KEKE-3310 file (N, C-alpha, C; in steps of 0.2 Angstrom, whole numbers, plus 5000, padded with zeros to 4 digits):
npx = (5425:5418:5407:5408:5413:5427:5424:5435:5446:5456:5451:5447:5438:5442:5430:5427:5436:5420:5417:5423:5415:5417:5411:5411:5410:5408:5422:5429:5439:5451:5463:5460:5459:5456:5464:5474:5474:5477:5495:5500:5509:5519:5521:5526:5542:5554:5550:5542:5551:5553:5544:5536:5538:5526:5528:5535:5525:5520:5531:5534:5523:5508:5500:5505:5495:5497:5497:5501:5497:5483:5472:5465:5458:5453:5447:5444:5434:5424:5422:5416:5404:5399:5401:5391:5378:5380:5380:5364:5358:5362:5355:5341:5343:5342:5331:5322:5323:5318:5325:5330:5339:5349:5355:5367:5372:5382:5398:5409:5421:5433:5435:5442:5436:5424:5406:5395:5381:5388:5399:5394:5387:5398:5403:5391:5393:5404:5400:5391:5400:5409:5399:5397:5411:5410:5403:5388:5387:5386:5396:5410:5413:5409:5394:5382:5366:5354:5355:5351:5356:5366:5379:5386:5399:5403:5395:5391:5382:5374:5369:5374:5369:5356:5354:5357:5349:5338:5341:5340:5327:5322:5333:5338:5347:5358:5366:5382:5388:5397:5390:5374:5370:5362:5348:5329:5320:5318:5320:5310:5318:5330:5342:5348:5363:5369:5387:5403:5414:5429:5428:5422:5411:5393:5384:5377:5385:5391:5381:5380:5379:5387:5399:5403:5415:5421:5430:5438:5450:5461:5452:5453:5463:5466:5466:5466:5461:5446:5445:5443:5433:5422:5424:5420:5406:5400:5391:5397:5405:5401:5405:5419:5421:5432:5436:5448:5460:5476:5478:5488:5493:5497:5506:5506:5513:5524:5518:5514:5524:5536:5537:5524:5509:5498:5506:5511:5500:5494:5508:5507:5495:5498:5508:5502:5493:5502:5507:5495:5490:5482:5482:5485:5491:5486:5488:5501:5507:5500:5489:5476:5476:5485:5479:5466:5469:5476:5464:5458:5451:5449:5450:5455:5454:5461:5459:5465:5461:5464:5460:5455:5461:5455:5445:5454:5457:5455:5445:5429:5420:5430:5434:5420:5422:5432:5428:5418:5425:5433:5424:5423:5435:5436:5425:5424:5438:5444:5436:5440:5453:5456:5457:5467:5478:5481:5479:5485:5497:5502:5502:5502:5490:5492:5500:5493:5481:5489:5494:5481:5477:5486:5484:5472:5475:5481:5476:5465:5472:5474:5487:5492:5492:5485:5483:5471:5475:5466:5461:5453:5448:5442:5436:5433:5423:5428:5419:5419:5421)
npy = (5527:5532:5527:5531:5542:5544:5538:5533:5530:5515:5505:5500:5501:5510:5517:5517:5515:5540:5562:5547:5532:5518:5505:5488:5473:5456:5449:5437:5425:5421:5429:5444:5444:5450:5465:5477:5493:5507:5511:5524:5540:5533:5519:5502:5501:5507:5503:5510:5515:5503:5496:5479:5466:5457:5441:5440:5439:5426:5418:5420:5410:5404:5413:5407:5402:5410:5406:5413:5427:5436:5437:5427:5422:5433:5442:5436:5424:5433:5444:5439:5437:5448:5456:5451:5455:5468:5469:5467:5477:5487:5485:5486:5500:5507:5501:5507:5520:5519:5516:5507:5496:5496:5481:5472:5479:5485:5485:5499:5493:5500:5506:5504:5496:5484:5484:5477:5470:5467:5475:5486:5485:5488:5500:5506:5503:5509:5523:5523:5521:5532:5542:5539:5542:5556:5560:5559:5570:5575:5581:5593:5606:5624:5626:5635:5639:5636:5629:5629:5622:5607:5596:5579:5571:5556:5548:5534:5523:5530:5536:5546:5557:5554:5556:5568:5575:5572:5578:5593:5597:5606:5608:5607:5591:5582:5567:5561:5548:5535:5525:5517:5514:5517:5517:5517:5522:5536:5551:5565:5577:5573:5567:5557:5557:5550:5553:5557:5562:5566:5572:5585:5595:5596:5604:5621:5637:5644:5638:5627:5627:5619:5606:5592:5578:5561:5548:5542:5537:5535:5537:5551:5557:5569:5579:5593:5599:5594:5600:5612:5612:5611:5623:5631:5628:5631:5643:5660:5660:5649:5630:5619:5600:5588:5572:5560:5546:5539:5527:5524:5516:5520:5517:5523:5517:5509:5495:5490:5483:5488:5477:5473:5466:5475:5488:5487:5489:5504:5508:5499:5502:5515:5513:5506:5518:5527:5518:5519:5532:5539:5547:5540:5545:5555:5561:5562:5569:5581:5584:5589:5601:5608:5607:5612:5625:5630:5630:5640:5642:5649:5651:5640:5623:5610:5593:5580:5563:5549:5533:5519:5502:5490:5483:5487:5498:5502:5511:5514:5521:5522:5509:5504:5512:5506:5493:5492:5498:5487:5478:5484:5482:5469:5463:5461:5459:5452:5456:5470:5470:5463:5467:5479:5472:5462:5465:5478:5479:5465:5454:5436:5425:5416:5424:5436:5430:5424:5435:5442:5434:5436:5449:5448:5441:5451:5460:5456:5453:5459:5466:5472:5490:5499:5512:5520:5532:5547:5562:5577:5590:5607:5621:5637:5646:5663:5676:5687:5681)
npz = (5498:5485:5471:5459:5446:5439:5424:5416:5422:5426:5437:5456:5466:5469:5468:5479:5482:5482:5456:5455:5458:5468:5468:5473:5465:5467:5461:5453:5459:5454:5444:5436:5419:5408:5399:5404:5407:5399:5402:5414:5419:5425:5421:5425:5428:5440:5457:5470:5486:5498:5494:5494:5482:5474:5472:5486:5495:5490:5492:5507:5512:5518:5534:5551:5565:5581:5597:5606:5601:5603:5594:5588:5600:5606:5598:5585:5585:5592:5583:5571:5576:5580:5568:5562:5568:5567:5554:5552:5559:5554:5539:5546:5552:5538:5534:5542:5539:5526:5516:5501:5489:5474:5465:5455:5445:5433:5430:5421:5417:5417:5429:5445:5456:5460:5457:5464:5472:5484:5485:5487:5499:5506:5503:5510:5524:5527:5526:5535:5546:5544:5548:5561:5568:5564:5575:5572:5561:5544:5537:5537:5533:5535:5530:5522:5532:5526:5513:5495:5484:5482:5479:5477:5472:5464:5470:5475:5482:5486:5499:5507:5500:5500:5514:5516:5509:5517:5528:5524:5518:5510:5501:5485:5482:5472:5467:5458:5448:5440:5438:5439:5452:5463:5474:5469:5477:5485:5494:5489:5484:5480:5467:5455:5445:5430:5428:5422:5432:5430:5417:5407:5416:5416:5422:5427:5428:5444:5454:5465:5482:5491:5486:5486:5490:5492:5499:5487:5480:5469:5458:5449:5436:5436:5448:5451:5440:5442:5454:5449:5440:5450:5457:5447:5447:5458:5469:5473:5486:5491:5497:5495:5499:5503:5508:5510:5507:5508:5508:5518:5532:5548:5566:5582:5592:5587:5582:5571:5558:5545:5535:5536:5530:5532:5533:5519:5512:5509:5502:5491:5484:5481:5472:5462:5458:5453:5442:5435:5432:5440:5454:5470:5481:5489:5501:5506:5496:5498:5490:5489:5496:5488:5477:5478:5481:5470:5462:5465:5477:5494:5512:5517:5526:5534:5540:5551:5551:5560:5560:5566:5561:5564:5578:5588:5599:5616:5620:5620:5609:5598:5596:5593:5580:5574:5573:5564:5553:5551:5546:5534:5527:5529:5521:5509:5502:5493:5481:5482:5480:5468:5454:5453:5461:5451:5437:5436:5446:5443:5450:5454:5455:5467:5476:5478:5484:5496:5503:5505:5514:5526:5527:5532:5543:5552:5554:5563:5573:5590:5594:5586:5581:5571:5562:5550:5539:5536:5528:5529:5519:5517:5508:5502:5491:5485:5489:5480:5469)
capx = (5426:5410:5408:5409:5417:5429:5423:5440:5450:5455:5451:5443:5433:5443:5430:5430:5432:5420:5422:5422:5413:5419:5407:5415:5407:5411:5426:5432:5444:5457:5464:5456:5463:5456:5469:5476:5472:5484:5499:5500:5516:5524:5520:5531:5548:5555:5545:5542:5555:5550:5537:5537:5534:5520:5532:5536:5518:5521:5536:5532:5517:5501:5502:5503:5492:5501:5493:5502:5493:5474:5469:5460:5452:5450:5444:5442:5426:5420:5423:5411:5396:5398:5399:5383:5375:5380:5374:5357:5357:5361:5350:5337:5343:5342:5324:5317:5323:5314:5330:5331:5346:5349:5360:5367:5375:5387:5405:5412:5428:5440:5434:5445:5433:5417:5399:5390:5379:5393:5402:5390:5386:5404:5402:5384:5395:5408:5396:5388:5407:5412:5395:5399:5416:5409:5396:5382:5387:5388:5401:5414:5412:5405:5390:5376:5362:5348:5357:5347:5357:5370:5381:5388:5403:5405:5390:5390:5376:5370:5367:5376:5366:5349:5354:5358:5342:5332:5342:5339:5321:5322:5337:5340:5352:5362:5373:5383:5392:5398:5386:5367:5369:5358:5340:5325:5315:5323:5318:5308:5322:5336:5341:5357:5365:5377:5390:5410:5417:5434:5426:5418:5404:5387:5382:5379:5390:5388:5375:5379:5381:5391:5400:5406:5418:5422:5434:5440:5456:5462:5447:5455:5469:5469:5460:5464:5456:5441:5441:5442:5426:5419:5425:5416:5399:5398:5391:5403:5404:5400:5410:5421:5424:5435:5438:5451:5463:5479:5479:5493:5491:5502:5505:5509:5517:5528:5517:5513:5530:5537:5537:5518:5502:5495:5510:5511:5494:5496:5512:5504:5491:5501:5512:5497:5492:5507:5506:5488:5490:5477:5485:5483:5496:5483:5489:5509:5509:5496:5487:5470:5477:5487:5475:5461:5472:5477:5458:5456:5449:5451:5447:5455:5454:5463:5457:5466:5456:5467:5453:5458:5460:5452:5443:5459:5457:5450:5440:5423:5418:5435:5433:5416:5423:5437:5425:5415:5431:5436:5421:5423:5442:5435:5418:5426:5445:5445:5434:5444:5462:5456:5459:5474:5484:5481:5480:5490:5503:5505:5504:5501:5485:5495:5503:5486:5477:5493:5494:5475:5478:5491:5480:5466:5476:5485:5468:5462:5478:5473:5492:5493:5487:5485:5477:5472:5475:5461:5461:5447:5450:5437:5438:5427:5424:5427:5412:5419:5422)
capy = (5526:5532:5522:5533:5547:5545:5531:5531:5526:5509:5506:5494:5504:5513:5518:5519:5519:5545:5556:5540:5528:5512:5498:5482:5470:5451:5448:5429:5423:5420:5436:5446:5443:5457:5469:5483:5500:5511:5513:5531:5543:5530:5514:5499:5504:5507:5502:5514:5513:5500:5491:5473:5463:5452:5436:5438:5434:5419:5415:5417:5408:5407:5413:5403:5405:5411:5405:5419:5432:5435:5439:5421:5421:5439:5445:5430:5423:5438:5448:5436:5436:5456:5458:5449:5459:5475:5468:5467:5482:5494:5485:5488:5506:5508:5501:5512:5525:5520:5515:5500:5497:5492:5476:5469:5482:5483:5492:5499:5490:5503:5507:5497:5493:5481:5488:5475:5472:5463:5480:5492:5486:5489:5508:5509:5502:5515:5530:5523:5521:5539:5547:5538:5545:5562:5563:5561:5574:5572:5586:5597:5612:5627:5628:5640:5634:5635:5628:5628:5615:5601:5590:5574:5569:5549:5546:5527:5521:5537:5536:5552:5562:5554:5559:5576:5578:5572:5584:5599:5596:5611:5609:5601:5587:5579:5563:5559:5543:5532:5516:5517:5509:5522:5517:5522:5524:5541:5559:5569:5583:5571:5565:5554:5557:5547:5559:5556:5569:5567:5576:5592:5594:5598:5609:5627:5641:5646:5634:5625:5630:5614:5601:5585:5571:5557:5541:5543:5535:5533:5538:5554:5559:5577:5583:5598:5600:5593:5606:5618:5612:5613:5631:5635:5627:5633:5649:5664:5661:5640:5628:5613:5597:5582:5567:5555:5543:5537:5519:5522:5514:5521:5515:5527:5513:5505:5489:5488:5482:5489:5473:5467:5467:5482:5493:5488:5490:5509:5507:5494:5506:5522:5511:5506:5523:5529:5514:5520:5538:5540:5547:5540:5548:5563:5564:5564:5575:5588:5584:5592:5608:5613:5607:5617:5633:5631:5632:5648:5642:5652:5650:5632:5622:5603:5591:5574:5558:5543:5530:5512:5497:5485:5486:5485:5501:5500:5517:5510:5525:5520:5502:5502:5512:5501:5487:5495:5499:5480:5476:5488:5478:5460:5460:5460:5460:5449:5460:5475:5469:5458:5473:5481:5468:5456:5468:5485:5477:5460:5449:5430:5422:5415:5430:5439:5425:5424:5443:5444:5430:5438:5454:5445:5439:5457:5464:5451:5454:5466:5469:5477:5495:5501:5519:5521:5539:5550:5569:5581:5596:5609:5627:5641:5650:5669:5680:5691:5678)
capz = (5491:5483:5467:5453:5446:5432:5421:5412:5427:5427:5445:5459:5469:5471:5469:5478:5479:5483:5457:5453:5464:5467:5471:5471:5462:5468:5457:5453:5465:5450:5442:5429:5412:5405:5396:5410:5406:5398:5407:5415:5417:5429:5422:5429:5431:5447:5462:5476:5492:5505:5493:5493:5476:5475:5475:5492:5498:5489:5496:5514:5516:5524:5539:5555:5569:5585:5602:5611:5600:5606:5589:5587:5604:5608:5590:5580:5585:5592:5577:5566:5578:5581:5562:5559:5572:5566:5547:5554:5562:5548:5536:5550:5552:5532:5532:5546:5536:5521:5510:5497:5486:5468:5464:5449:5440:5427:5429:5414:5415:5418:5436:5448:5460:5458:5458:5464:5479:5489:5487:5488:5505:5510:5503:5516:5530:5527:5526:5542:5551:5546:5552:5568:5568:5565:5579:5567:5556:5539:5533:5542:5530:5539:5525:5525:5536:5521:5507:5490:5478:5485:5474:5480:5465:5465:5477:5477:5484:5487:5506:5508:5496:5502:5521:5516:5506:5523:5534:5521:5515:5504:5496:5479:5481:5467:5467:5452:5448:5433:5437:5442:5457:5468:5475:5467:5481:5489:5496:5483:5484:5479:5463:5454:5436:5428:5425:5424:5435:5427:5410:5407:5420:5412:5428:5425:5433:5451:5454:5471:5488:5493:5483:5492:5488:5500:5499:5479:5479:5462:5454:5445:5434:5438:5455:5451:5435:5446:5457:5444:5438:5457:5457:5442:5447:5466:5468:5476:5496:5492:5500:5493:5502:5500:5513:5507:5510:5502:5511:5522:5539:5553:5573:5586:5596:5583:5583:5563:5555:5539:5531:5537:5525:5535:5532:5513:5509:5506:5495:5485:5482:5479:5466:5456:5456:5447:5435:5431:5430:5444:5459:5476:5485:5491:5508:5506:5491:5498:5484:5490:5496:5483:5469:5479:5481:5462:5457:5466:5481:5499:5517:5516:5532:5534:5547:5550:5555:5561:5561:5569:5555:5566:5584:5595:5605:5622:5621:5618:5603:5594:5596:5588:5574:5573:5571:5557:5549:5550:5541:5528:5525:5528:5519:5502:5501:5487:5477:5482:5477:5462:5447:5455:5461:5446:5430:5437:5449:5440:5454:5452:5460:5473:5479:5480:5490:5502:5505:5507:5521:5531:5530:5537:5551:5555:5557:5569:5578:5593:5597:5580:5583:5565:5561:5544:5540:5531:5528:5525:5517:5514:5506:5500:5483:5486:5489:5475:5463)
cpx = (5420:5411:5408:5413:5421:5430:5430:5447:5450:5454:5448:5439:5436:5439:5425:5426:5432:5423:5421:5421:5415:5415:5410:5409:5410:5415:5427:5437:5451:5457:5462:5460:5462:5463:5469:5475:5480:5489:5500:5507:5521:5524:5526:5537:5551:5551:5546:5546:5550:5543:5538:5534:5530:5523:5533:5531:5518:5526:5535:5527:5512:5504:5501:5500:5496:5496:5495:5500:5485:5471:5462:5456:5450:5446:5440:5435:5422:5418:5415:5405:5394:5398:5393:5379:5374:5378:5369:5356:5357:5358:5344:5336:5341:5334:5319:5317:5321:5318:5330:5337:5345:5354:5362:5370:5381:5394:5408:5418:5433:5441:5437:5441:5426:5410:5394:5386:5383:5397:5398:5387:5392:5405:5397:5388:5400:5405:5393:5395:5408:5405:5395:5405:5414:5404:5389:5382:5388:5394:5404:5414:5407:5399:5385:5370:5355:5351:5351:5350:5365:5372:5385:5392:5405:5400:5389:5384:5372:5367:5369:5373:5360:5350:5354:5351:5337:5335:5340:5332:5318:5327:5337:5346:5354:5367:5374:5388:5393:5393:5380:5366:5365:5351:5336:5319:5320:5319:5317:5314:5330:5335:5347:5357:5370:5379:5398:5413:5424:5433:5424:5412:5398:5383:5382:5383:5386:5380:5374:5382:5385:5391:5405:5409:5421:5424:5435:5446:5458:5458:5449:5460:5472:5464:5460:5460:5448:5439:5441:5436:5420:5419:5420:5409:5397:5397:5397:5401:5402:5406:5411:5422:5426:5437:5442:5456:5469:5482:5487:5492:5500:5501:5510:5514:5522:5527:5514:5521:5530:5536:5529:5514:5500:5498:5511:5506:5494:5501:5510:5499:5493:5504:5507:5494:5495:5506:5501:5488:5485:5480:5481:5486:5494:5486:5496:5511:5503:5491:5480:5471:5478:5483:5468:5463:5474:5470:5455:5453:5451:5449:5450:5457:5457:5462:5460:5463:5459:5461:5456:5456:5455:5451:5446:5459:5453:5446:5433:5419:5424:5435:5427:5417:5427:5434:5421:5419:5432:5431:5421:5430:5438:5429:5421:5434:5446:5442:5438:5451:5462:5458:5466:5478:5486:5484:5485:5496:5506:5506:5500:5495:5488:5496:5497:5483:5482:5493:5486:5476:5481:5488:5475:5468:5479:5479:5463:5467:5477:5481:5494:5490:5487:5480:5477:5471:5469:5461:5455:5449:5443:5439:5433:5429:5424:5420:5413:5421:5418)
cpy = (5527:5528:5524:5539:5547:5538:5529:5529:5519:5507:5500:5499:5509:5518:5521:5528:5525:5544:5550:5534:5521:5506:5494:5476:5461:5449:5440:5429:5422:5428:5438:5445:5448:5463:5476:5489:5503:5514:5522:5535:5538:5522:5509:5501:5504:5506:5508:5512:5510:5494:5484:5469:5456:5445:5434:5435:5427:5414:5413:5413:5410:5409:5410:5406:5404:5412:5411:5426:5432:5437:5434:5423:5428:5442:5440:5429:5427:5443:5446:5438:5444:5458:5457:5453:5466:5476:5471:5474:5488:5492:5487:5496:5510:5506:5506:5518:5526:5519:5508:5501:5492:5487:5475:5474:5482:5488:5492:5496:5493:5506:5503:5493:5490:5485:5484:5474:5471:5471:5485:5491:5488:5498:5510:5508:5508:5521:5530:5524:5530:5544:5546:5543:5553:5565:5562:5566:5572:5577:5591:5605:5617:5631:5631:5636:5632:5636:5627:5621:5613:5597:5585:5571:5563:5547:5539:5526:5525:5538:5544:5557:5561:5556:5567:5579:5576:5578:5591:5597:5601:5611:5603:5597:5582:5574:5561:5553:5540:5525:5520:5512:5511:5517:5520:5524:5530:5546:5561:5575:5580:5567:5563:5555:5554:5551:5557:5564:5571:5570:5581:5591:5598:5603:5615:5631:5644:5645:5631:5629:5625:5608:5596:5580:5569:5550:5540:5540:5532:5531:5544:5554:5566:5579:5590:5603:5598:5598:5612:5618:5613:5620:5635:5634:5630:5641:5655:5662:5652:5637:5620:5608:5591:5577:5561:5551:5540:5530:5518:5521:5515:5517:5520:5524:5509:5497:5487:5487:5486:5484:5468:5470:5474:5488:5493:5490:5498:5512:5505:5499:5514:5519:5512:5512:5527:5526:5515:5527:5541:5541:5545:5542:5555:5565:5567:5568:5581:5589:5589:5600:5611:5612:5612:5624:5635:5635:5638:5647:5646:5648:5642:5629:5615:5599:5582:5568:5551:5539:5521:5507:5492:5486:5484:5491:5500:5506:5514:5513:5521:5513:5500:5506:5508:5494:5487:5495:5491:5478:5478:5483:5470:5458:5458:5462:5458:5453:5468:5475:5466:5462:5473:5476:5463:5461:5476:5481:5469:5455:5443:5429:5420:5419:5434:5436:5425:5430:5444:5440:5432:5446:5453:5444:5444:5458:5461:5451:5460:5470:5473:5482:5499:5507:5520:5528:5543:5556:5571:5589:5600:5617:5632:5647:5658:5672:5684:5687:5679)
cpz = (5486:5476:5461:5452:5439:5428:5417:5415:5428:5435:5448:5461:5468:5466:5467:5476:5475:5482:5454:5460:5462:5470:5469:5469:5462:5462:5456:5457:5460:5447:5436:5423:5407:5403:5402:5405:5403:5403:5409:5416:5421:5428:5423:5430:5437:5453:5466:5482:5496:5501:5490:5487:5478:5477:5481:5497:5496:5492:5502:5516:5519:5531:5546:5561:5577:5592:5607:5608:5602:5600:5587:5593:5606:5602:5587:5580:5588:5588:5572:5569:5578:5574:5559:5562:5568:5558:5547:5555:5558:5543:5539:5550:5545:5531:5536:5541:5528:5515:5508:5492:5479:5469:5456:5445:5438:5428:5421:5411:5416:5426:5440:5452:5457:5461:5460:5470:5484:5491:5489:5495:5510:5509:5509:5522:5530:5528:5533:5547:5552:5549:5559:5570:5569:5570:5577:5562:5549:5534:5538:5540:5534:5532:5526:5528:5530:5514:5501:5485:5483:5478:5478:5473:5468:5472:5478:5477:5486:5494:5508:5506:5500:5510:5521:5514:5513:5530:5531:5516:5508:5500:5491:5479:5475:5468:5461:5454:5441:5433:5441:5446:5464:5469:5471:5471:5486:5489:5490:5482:5483:5472:5460:5447:5436:5424:5426:5427:5432:5420:5413:5411:5415:5416:5424:5430:5440:5453:5463:5477:5491:5489:5487:5488:5493:5497:5491:5477:5473:5457:5449:5443:5436:5443:5453:5446:5438:5449:5455:5443:5442:5456:5453:5443:5453:5464:5473:5484:5496:5494:5496:5499:5503:5506:5509:5510:5505:5504:5516:5528:5544:5561:5578:5591:5593:5581:5576:5561:5549:5533:5532:5532:5526:5533:5523:5508:5505:5500:5489:5480:5478:5472:5460:5455:5452:5441:5431:5429:5433:5450:5466:5481:5488:5496:5507:5502:5493:5494:5484:5492:5491:5477:5471:5478:5472:5458:5459:5473:5489:5507:5517:5524:5531:5540:5546:5555:5555:5562:5562:5563:5558:5574:5590:5600:5611:5623:5616:5610:5598:5592:5591:5581:5571:5569:5564:5552:5546:5546:5534:5524:5522:5524:5512:5499:5493:5480:5477:5478:5469:5455:5448:5454:5455:5440:5431:5440:5445:5444:5450:5458:5466:5478:5482:5485:5496:5505:5508:5515:5525:5532:5534:5544:5555:5557:5562:5574:5582:5595:5590:5580:5577:5565:5554:5543:5533:5534:5525:5524:5515:5514:5503:5493:5485:5484:5483:5468:5457)
residu = (UNK:UNK:UNK:UNK:UNK:UNK:UNK:UNK:UNK:UNK:UNK:UNK:UNK:UNK:UNK:UNK:UNK:UNK:UNK:UNK:UNK:UNK:UNK:UNK:UNK:UNK:UNK:UNK:UNK:UNK:UNK:UNK:UNK:UNK:UNK:UNK:UNK:UNK:UNK:UNK:UNK:UNK:UNK:UNK:UNK:UNK:UNK:UNK:UNK:UNK:UNK:UNK:UNK:UNK:UNK:UNK:UNK:UNK:UNK:UNK:UNK:UNK:UNK:UNK:UNK:UNK:UNK:UNK:UNK:UNK:UNK:UNK:UNK:UNK:UNK:UNK:UNK:UNK:UNK:UNK:UNK:UNK:UNK:UNK:UNK:UNK:UNK:UNK:UNK:UNK:UNK:UNK:UNK:UNK:UNK:UNK:UNK:UNK:UNK:UNK:UNK:UNK:UNK:UNK:UNK:UNK:UNK:UNK:UNK:UNK:UNK:UNK:UNK:UNK:UNK:UNK:UNK:UNK:UNK:UNK:UNK:UNK:UNK:UNK:UNK:UNK:UNK:UNK:UNK:UNK:UNK:UNK:UNK:UNK:UNK:UNK:UNK:UNK:UNK:UNK:UNK:UNK:UNK:UNK:UNK:UNK:UNK:UNK:UNK:UNK:UNK:UNK:UNK:UNK:UNK:UNK:UNK:UNK:UNK:UNK:UNK:UNK:UNK:UNK:UNK:UNK:UNK:UNK:UNK:UNK:UNK:UNK:UNK:UNK:UNK:UNK:UNK:UNK:UNK:UNK:UNK:UNK:UNK:UNK:UNK:UNK:UNK:UNK:UNK:UNK:UNK:UNK:UNK:UNK:UNK:UNK:UNK:UNK:UNK:UNK:UNK:UNK:UNK:UNK:UNK:UNK:UNK:UNK:UNK:UNK:UNK:UNK:UNK:UNK:UNK:UNK:UNK:UNK:UNK:UNK:UNK:UNK:UNK:UNK:UNK:UNK:UNK:UNK:UNK:UNK:UNK:UNK:UNK:UNK:UNK:UNK:UNK:UNK:UNK:UNK:UNK:UNK:UNK:UNK:UNK:UNK:UNK:UNK:UNK:UNK:UNK:UNK:UNK:UNK:UNK:UNK:UNK:UNK:UNK:UNK:UNK:UNK:UNK:UNK:UNK:UNK:UNK:UNK:UNK:UNK:UNK:UNK:UNK:UNK:UNK:UNK:UNK:UNK:UNK:UNK:UNK:UNK:UNK:UNK:UNK:UNK:UNK:UNK:UNK:UNK:UNK:UNK:UNK:UNK:UNK:UNK:UNK:UNK:UNK:UNK:UNK:UNK:UNK:UNK:UNK:UNK:UNK:UNK:UNK:UNK:UNK:UNK:UNK:UNK:UNK:UNK:UNK:UNK:UNK:UNK:UNK:UNK:UNK:UNK:UNK:UNK:UNK:UNK:UNK:UNK:UNK:UNK:UNK:UNK:UNK:UNK:UNK:UNK:UNK:UNK:UNK:UNK:UNK:UNK:UNK:UNK:UNK:UNK:UNK:UNK:UNK:UNK:UNK:UNK:UNK:UNK:UNK:UNK:UNK:UNK:UNK:UNK:UNK:UNK:UNK:UNK:UNK:UNK:UNK:UNK:UNK:UNK:UNK:UNK:UNK:UNK:UNK:UNK:UNK:UNK:UNK:UNK:UNK:UNK:UNK)
# end
């Protein structure tokens, strides 16, 4: 969820989140009372099939600890110590690479995610997790070996742009966001610009070799229009890449029930996106592929990335990725849920708190084998464009 992109989107972070960056700012525990954004094409009305109302979670009450489940013994205490170790290792990694971070940024009030230091750390962890998942790679598109100009839309804390600048020291890398939360100490070939990617871009035609989007659910009202902006600004032969998720959690063994908090997560976010007019159902509607083709891109490739929602896998690498993603979830669930669940979905404080408690319990339950669906789509601007 990069932190920025569409300043007009009501959003958390959604950040974000990767566009509209969604860095979360520690939101108060009580529901935000600010007036919710102008409803989009689908304001309240009939909810999506299978979506449980917020009152459901208040009625079922807090989850009970089941001694037959191993989430407390096998994961509960171990996760806390492991996450503490991971946090320090990430900070050390960033210190070794000369990175420092801004804090106390101010959100514009319309973006769904906070952009304070707590949420910024979540974005940093997510970037680190994806880099591990991709075996150290930063992208999947077959871009030129010597790019001159690269754009990262919804750059968030800017780590992807910084790493790309390190990888290509002769390339000019620009990161855009709606919030000035990027570090000031960066490689000389990277810069950050405050720009709302949902509006007309200020960049010149046929300029970039590569334009990158990552984790920007609920950040744009019209992705096709955004892709058309990217098409205009890319050089003929340049590449666009967009990695995102609709929030859907699946299980190959049926261990995540339909009425579980994990399974409901994607449905809640997609319904919220419908109400805001900022689509979150990018995967089930094939929004990325359809939008890129309509914008004029060719040589389109789609790659599916099921990522463990928690460290339940037995495979060492998958377990490590699941532990990092658990940290993405658990580090600031309140901040991520605050605006969307209260202002957009209209849930009461008790319902939000109870749902989060169930979600935390399920994330620690190693018998629930949840996989978070991500998808990368990349495509090329025709050479004769």
